[in-house]
N, C-alpha and C positions, 0 to 999 in steps of 0.2 A: 240826415237817412240812415244811418244804423239804430238810433231811437224805434225809429216807423217797421225796422226788419224785424226789432225783437217783440214789437205789438204783433208784427203779421205773424211772427213764428206762435204766437200764445194765440191767437187767433185760430190758426192753423190745429194747434191741438186741442181747442175750444171744438169744432168742426167735428173733426175726429170723432171726438168721445160724442158728442151729442150723435153721429151717426152708427156709432157703435151699441150706443145702449139704445137706440131708438126713439129717441126725443121728437117730440113736434112741437110745432109753433103754439101756443095759446091762446092767440088773436082769434076775436069773429069778430062780427060786424057792431059789436058794442063797444068793441075797444075802440077808442080815439085815436087820431094818426100824432105823429108826432108835431105836426105843423100847428095841429088843435090844442094841442097839451101845452105849445110856449106861448100861442094866443092868449089862454087862461092863466099864464103868470109863471110857467114851467123856465123861463129864461132867468124870474130873479132867484132861481136855486141856483144858480152858477155865481151869484156875488157872492156868498160866504167863502166858497174857492179859491173866488180870486181876489180877496181881502186876506185871503189864509197865506195865498203865495205872494203877493202885492210887497205884504210888510215881511215875509222871509228875504225876499230878494233885495229889498230897501235895511236890511240887518237887523230888526227887533230880533230878541229871544223867542225861541219856540212855543213857550209858554205864553208870552203875551198875544203872540198871533193866535194861537189857539182861543183864549181867552177874547179876543178880538173875533174873530171866526163866528165865536158862539153868539157874542151880541147881536151878529149881523144876523144869524139865523134870524132869531128872536124877532129883528127888525123888519127883513123882508117877510117871515109870515104875516106882517099887519099891512103890506104892500099887495098881496095877489088878492084880483079883483074876484070876489065873489066868496070868500072864506072868510071867515071867522078867526082874526090871527091870536098868536097864544098871549094866553093870562097867565098872572100870576099861579094857579094851580099847576096849568098846563106843562109851566117853566120850571117848577119841582118836580113835579112827576118825569119830566125830560132827565131831569140832570141826578133824580133819584134807580132811572133806569144806566143811564149812563154809567152810575158807579157800582149797580148788581154788576153790570153786564163786563166791567173790569175785575173783576176777585180774581177770576180765574188768570187773567194775565198777571194779575199782581202777584200772586202766588207762584206763577209760572217764573217771574221776573226776581224774585227770591230765591230760587234755585239754580237760575243761571248765570247768578251773582259766583257763585262756585266757581263757576268754569272760568267765568272772565279772570278772578283774580289769581288760578293757577296759570293760566297762559300769559298773565302778566307779569306773575312775578319770578316764574322762572325762568323767564327766558326763553321760552319753546321755539314763539315765533321768530325770534332772530337766530336762532339755531339752524332753524328748517329755511331760512332765505339763504344761507350761505351752506347748505349742504345740496338746494338748488344750481349756484353755479358749478360744484364740482361736478355733480353728476351728468348735469346736460353735455359737457365733453364736447361743446363746442355745436351742437344740435339744436338747432331751431325747435324742431317740433318736443324735440325730449324734454325742451327747455318751459314751453308752454303747458305740457301736459303736469308737468310737476309744478309750478306754478297756479294752474290751475286747482293739482291736490291740495298743495299750499291755503291756498283761499278757502278751498272747502274747510277744510282742519281748523283756520283760523278763522273762519265767518261762525263757526260755534262759538267762539268765545268770544269775539272781539266784533265792534260795528265797523260798519262801512270804512269809515273813516281812516279809522287805526288799522285796520287790517291794509287797507292801502298804505297805508305808510310804513307800516314793518316791514311789506312786502317789497314797496318799491325803493326805499332807503339803499339793501344791499343787490338786488334783483335787475332794475331798470337798467344801470350799467351794462350789464353782463346780457340784455338782451337786446340793449340797444347793437351792441357790440355785434351781437351775431344776425342780426338785422340789416345793419350797414355791412355785414359782410355779403350777404344775399347779394345786396347792390354791386359789392364788387365783382363778386362773380357773373352777374347780368353782365354788366362790361365790359369783363374781359374778356367774354364769348363772344362777344359783339366789337371787339378790337379796337374800343373807344378809351383807349388810353395814351394820356397827354405826354409829351416827352421828358418833363421833369420826373414824374411815376416810372415812366422808362427805364431812366437812370437809377433808380432805387431797385428794380424789379431783377436787372440785369444783375444789380450785385447780387441780392439772397437767389434770384434760380439762375445760374449764369447756362444750367442748360437746358433752358426755354426759352437761349433769346432767339432763336428761329420764329418763335410763335408768338414772343410780346406785339402787341401793336397788329395781330391778324385776329382774323373771327379762330376761334379753336372751340374744341367740345368741352363738353360740361365737364366731364372728370378732370381735364388738363386746368380749365380756369378753375376748379376746385383747391387741386394741387397747389397754384400756381398764388393763390389766395393765402393757406393756409402754411405756406411759404415763410411769408412777411413777419419780421421780428415783432414782438409791440412794442419796440420803443420806435420804430418806423409805420407803424399801421395808419398813425395820424398822419403822417407827412404822405403816404399814398391816397387815404381816403380827402384829403382836402384838395390833393390833386385831380383827383381823379371823380370823385360826386361833387354834384353843384351844394351848394349850400342849401338848398331847398331839400335835397335827399336826404342830407346827415340830420336838418331838423324835423324832416319829418318821420326819419326812423326814432328819432327819439321821442316824439312825441308819439308814437305809434306805441313804444313800449309801455309808457307812460299810462297808456289810454288803454293797452291790453291786462294790464295790472287793473288799474281801476275800474275797468268793465269786469274781470273776474271776480274782484272784490264785493261786486255788489250782491252774490249768491248769501252772502251774511245775509240777508234781508229773508231768504228763504229757506235756509240750511238748519235744517231740525237737529239739535233742541234749543237754540239760539234763533228765532226767527220774526222776527216784533210786528213786521206787518202781515206775517201769517195768522200771530196771535191774535193781531188787530182784526181782521179778517175773520177770524171764528168768532170771536166777542161779539162782531155785530152780524152774524151770518146765525148763532147760535151752532153750531159745527165745535164737534171736540179738534181741539188745538192741536195736539199733535199727527190727525190725519189729514187737517187743513193746511201744517207746514210739509207733509211727504206729498200731498199733491202737488202743492204751489213749488216745490222741488225739481216734478217730474216736468210741471208745466213750464217753468222757467229752462227751457231747452236752448232756444235764445243767447241766453251768458254767454255758449263755451263753442257756437259757432260764429258768430260777429268777431268774436277776438281773431280768430282763424283769416278773415278778411284785411284785418288791420296788420297782423304781419306778413301777409305773402301778395297783396295786394296793393296799387295807391290808393286804397278808399278815400285819409284823411288828407292827400295832400295833392288830390288831382282836380281835373275841372270837373264842371258839373254833369257833361254829358260821359265823360270817364266815370261818374259814379253812378250816375243814372243806369250804366251797363250794369257794374257791378250786383246793380242793388235788384235789379230786372231779374237776372238769370240765378244772383242767390235768395230772392223770396218763392221761386219754384224748386229750390235747392231742398231749403227750409221745409218746405211743405213736402220732400218727396223723404228725406229723413224721418219727418215726424210720422207720415204715414208707416213706414217700413217698419220704425220702432212700434211701432202699434197694430201693424200688420192688418191693418182696416184704413180704408179710403173712403170709397164713398157705398163700398160692400168691402165683406171680407177678404186680405190678401192671403194665396197659398204662401208658403215660407217661400219658397223657389222664387215667386213673383216679389216680394218682401225684399228678397236681399239682391234681386236686378233694381229694385228702385232705388233701395240703399247704395247702389253703385251709381245709379243714374243723380242720387242726388251729390255726393262727390263730385263727377264730372259737370255738376251744372256751376258748383262752387271754386271749381278748377280755376286758379288764377291767370293763366297766362296763353291759353289755348282759345280762340273765339270759335279755332272748328268742336271743339271738345265740349264747348257749352253748347251750341247748337247741335248737335249731335245728342247731348243728353237732353235737351228741352224738348225735339222732338219722342226719343223714348218714354220721355214723362210724358208728355199729350197721347201717344199711343197706349199708353198702361191706364192711363186716367180715362179713357172713352170705353175699353173693354173693362174698365170696373163698372163704369155708369150704365155701361148694357147692360151688367151682372147685374147690379141693382135694380134697375129697372123690368127685369126680367123675372126675378126672385120676388118684387110687386105683383107683376101680372099673376105669377103662380099663387101667390096667395088670397089673390082677388078671385081665381078660379076656384081655389078648393074651399073658401067661403064660402061661394054660390052656391057649389055642388051641397054641403052641407045644412 
């Protein structure tokens, strides 16, 4: 579901850009349907992709997998009904075209090597990770922002795996502790404190003995959790939280870091995925990289769900609820950032829509989610009405001319 939400965010951005630029579908009566293309052998074009992914899953090297998938492309071209397969000349031409298209990417990779070696040899990544734990000051939101900035900086010089390892080594334990602290505060507010944990809390906070074990406000619960010494925290956590909650906090910490590290694929000047796409599309590599970075908004939204919701260790129905509201929230935030939905959004309405997107992503209150959904649907309906009115005006204007 997190992956689906990310692709939903990409689809939202693409749709908004298409509406803003006035792009129209180019299909006509001569354009075949998807079903007709599949019947004519289109399904065979999925075979090379399946070979590539299957061999990678089985543990073969990327070079071997790429070579095997190239061979699969040639073989599937012979199996398409009604078409002549690739011969020796077509194969050589395709290899030559691939080499020419990768020249720009190869030059960029040579320049990227300077950035990679700077980050690796100076220890910049490790120093930055240590600074995150100190600067966050126990605030989960500040820690998320700092980790996002760190992954952005490290992503300019390191691939995904290396960026994750550098950040996770020193930041994951601190981030997991912050998420566990948040779970403790929730348990304290509900009064769900076992007797063994009560004894420890009475020692560290004797002034709050009357409140321990009773429902308490947020500020009291936060102060009580902050008063627990580091050497006693593990005892209170083990007694108060379930093993699933503790494991979920650790999993959420690593998933947040790994998810944010994915932006190394789309962060200029080192965005190999975007550069490969630019070579295929024959578009400017750097412009493609910056566009990909703008498009990948979901990389920074979904980790918030990992941190503030039980997205990773809840039941299927809860995950579905979170995903349902988050999908509308992502679309609202994307539209607000572009000041465009089905038609142009005035800046005040875009601000309201951005607040609505935050309400749809709010983790703990269903009534806030439903209120945000109602406001979103109202804004969407108004924007659709504006778009259709503008289209009618343009048609009337064209007829008058």
